[in-house]
N, C-alpha and C positions, 0 to 999 in steps of 0.2 A: 513494899508488899501491900500497900493500900489497895492497889488495883485488884488484888486477889483476896481481899480480906474475907469475903463471904465464902469463897472456895476453901480457904485455909481452915475454916470452922468445920468443914465436912469431915466426919470420922473416917480415918483411913488416908486422908490427904495431909493436912497440916503443913508445916514449914518444910519438912523433909520431902513430902510428896511433891510440893511445889518446886523444890530444887531439882527433883528428878525430872519433872516436866521440862524445866528450863534446859536440862542437859540432853533432852530427847531429840532425835533426828528422824523425821518421818518422810516417806515418799507417798504422795497422793497421786494416783493414776486416774486421770479423768477429772474434769472440772465442770460437770454438768449439774443435773438435778441433785445427785448424791454428793458430788465433789464440792459444790459451793457450800452446802450445809456443813459438810465435814470440815472444810477449811475455815469457815467462819467460827465454828465451835472450838476447834483446836487452837486457832490463833488467839481467841479470847481467853482460852484456858491457860495460855502461856507456854505452849510447846516451843522449844528453843529454835528449832530449824525445821522448815517444811519445804520440800522440793515438789513442785506441782508440774505435771506433764500432761499436755493436751494439745492436739493438732488443730482443733476447730476454732472458728471465729463465732462471735455472738450473732444470733439471729433473733428476729422478733418473736418467733415461736418459743424461744427459750425462756422468755421473761415470765411466763406463767408459773415456773417452778424453780428457776435457777437464780437464787436469791442475791447474788453479788452483782448482777448486771442491770442496766437500765436502757431506756430507749436510745439514748445517744450512743451507747456502746454498739447497739445493733445497727444504727444508722451509719456509724463509722466502720462497721465490720471489723471491730477490734478482735485480736486473738483473745480467747477466753482467759488464758492465764495472765495476760497483761492487764485486762480489765479487772480481774480478780485481785491481782497484786496491788493495784492502785487503791482499792477499797481496804484490803487487809492491812496495808501499811498505815492507813489512817486509824484503823481500829487498835493496833498494837505495834508501835514502832520498835519494840524491844525484840520482836520475833524476826529472825532472818528468813526471808522468803526468796527462794530461787525458782525461776520459771523457765520452762522448756517448751517451745512450740514445736513439738514433734509427735509422731505416733510411736508408742512403745512397741518395739519389735525385738526379735531374737538377736539382732545385730547390735542393739544398744542397751538392752536391759541390764547387762552386767555393769556397765558404766554407771547407770543411774541408781543401782542398788549399793554402790560403794558408799561406805560410812553411814548406812541407814540401819536403824534399829527396829523399824516397824513399817509395813506397807499397808496403805488404806486403799481399798477397791472402790473407785468411783466410776467404774467403766460401765459400758452398756452392751458388751458382747462377750461370748464365751471364748473366742479366740484369744483375746487379751487376758482373760481370767486364767485360762489354762497355762498361758505363757508365764504369768505371775506365779501361779502355783508351782510349776516345775522349777522355776528359778529359785523360789523361796525354799522349796524342799531341798534342792541341791546345796544351797548356801546356809541353810539352817536359820533363815530369817522369818520371823512371825509375820502374819498378815491377817487382815480382817475383811471378810467378804460381805458385800451387800448387793442385792439385786431387786429390781422393781419392774413391774409391768401392769398397766391398767390400774387395778385397785389393790393388788397384792404384792408382797415382797418378802424377802428372806434376809436374815443376818446369821453369819457363822464366824466363829473364831478359829483360826488355824495358827494358834500360838503355842501349842504343845508339840514338841518334836516327836513325841512317842504316839501322838494321836493320829486320827485320819487326816487325809488331804482332800482337796476338792475332787480328785479323780476317784477317790474311794466312794464318792456319793453320786457323781454324775458320770455317765458313760463317756469314754474318750472320743467317740465319734460325734458328740454333740455339736462340735464346731462345724461339721459338714452338713448338719440338718438346718432346715429353715425354721428358726425360732422367731416367732412374731415379736417385733420390736415396738417401741412406743409410737412409731409412725403408722403402725397398723392397728394396734389395740388401744392406743392412747395412754395417758398417764395422769393420775390424780395428783395435783400439786402438793397436797398435804402428805401424800405417801412418801415422796422424796425427803420431806422434812423429818418425818417420823423415822424412816429407816436410816437416814444420815445421822440423826441424833443418837439412835441406838448404837450404830457403829462407833460413833465418837465416844459414847459412854463407855463402851468396852475398851476403846483405846486409852482413855483416861485411867481406867482401872489398871490396865496392863502397864502403862508408863509410870504410874505411881507405885507399882509393886504390889497391887492388890490382886494378885493372881488367883487366890482362892475364892474370890468373889465374882470371877468372870463367868459368863453364861456358858453352859454346856449344851452341845447339840445344835440343832437348827431351830431358829425361831421363825415360824411362818406367820405372817400378818395378813389379814384381809380387812382393810379399813372400811370397805363398804358394808361388811357384816359386823364390823367392830369386834373381830376375834383375833386372839393371839394364841398360837399353839406351839408347844415345844416338842420337837421330834428328836429322838435319840439317833445318833449316827455312830458308826463303828469303823474301825480301820479294817481294810480288806487285805488278806494275806496275798491275794493275787493282783493287787493294784499295780498297774504298769508304771506308776510314778514313784510311790513311796515304799514298795515292798523291800524287805531286807536284801 
C-alpha cells in the first residue's frame, strides 16, 4: 500500500476505499484530451480494471493537450489506445488495462459494457454520448459526462438511477445539428486537464463509496474568465430516454 500512502490518508478513502478502487471496473470511451487525463489519474489512483476504447491514431496536433502521447507516437501513427497502454502500464503495473481499437457503436456497446461498474465519457461528439446515455439508462450503469470546446467545459454525474439523464438536459435532435468541434473553435490545453481531473475526482468519490459527497447538477467552467458555475438540472417527465 506504499504506492497509495498519501491517498489512504484522505478522509473518506482509507484502506477500505482503496480496496474498493482495486475491485472497480471502468469503461473509458475516448482517449483524447479528456480521456488521456482520466486514464492517467484513475490508473495512478489504483482502479483495478480499465477498458479503453478509441478508433483513432496519434497525430501531431494531439500533443498540445493529450498527455499520454509523444512525437514518436505521432510519427508512427500509433493507435491512441496502444500508445496510452504503453505509458499506463509503466505507471501502474497492478492495473489491468484492456484496449479496443474500435468506434463505440450500437452494435458493440453492450459487449463493452459487460462487467463494467462505471463509464467515463472522454468523447468529443453527442452521437456517442447519447449512445452511452441510452445504454447506461437501459442497463442501470452509472456514467460521468465531460465536454470541452474552446475555453469552456461541463461536468455532470449520471450516477443516480432516479435522477435525470443526458436527454433530460440536451434535446434529442442535438446529434443532427452542426455543433462546432475543436477543429473549428479550438481547444485550450489546460481545459482538458481541468475537466478530465474533475471527472476523475467524481469517479474516485463514486468508486470509494462517497456518494453523498458527489457533485450535483451541471458544473460549467470557463477557464478564460476563470469562472465555475453550478447549474441545477432536473429529471423530465417527458424524456424520451428515461421516463417511466
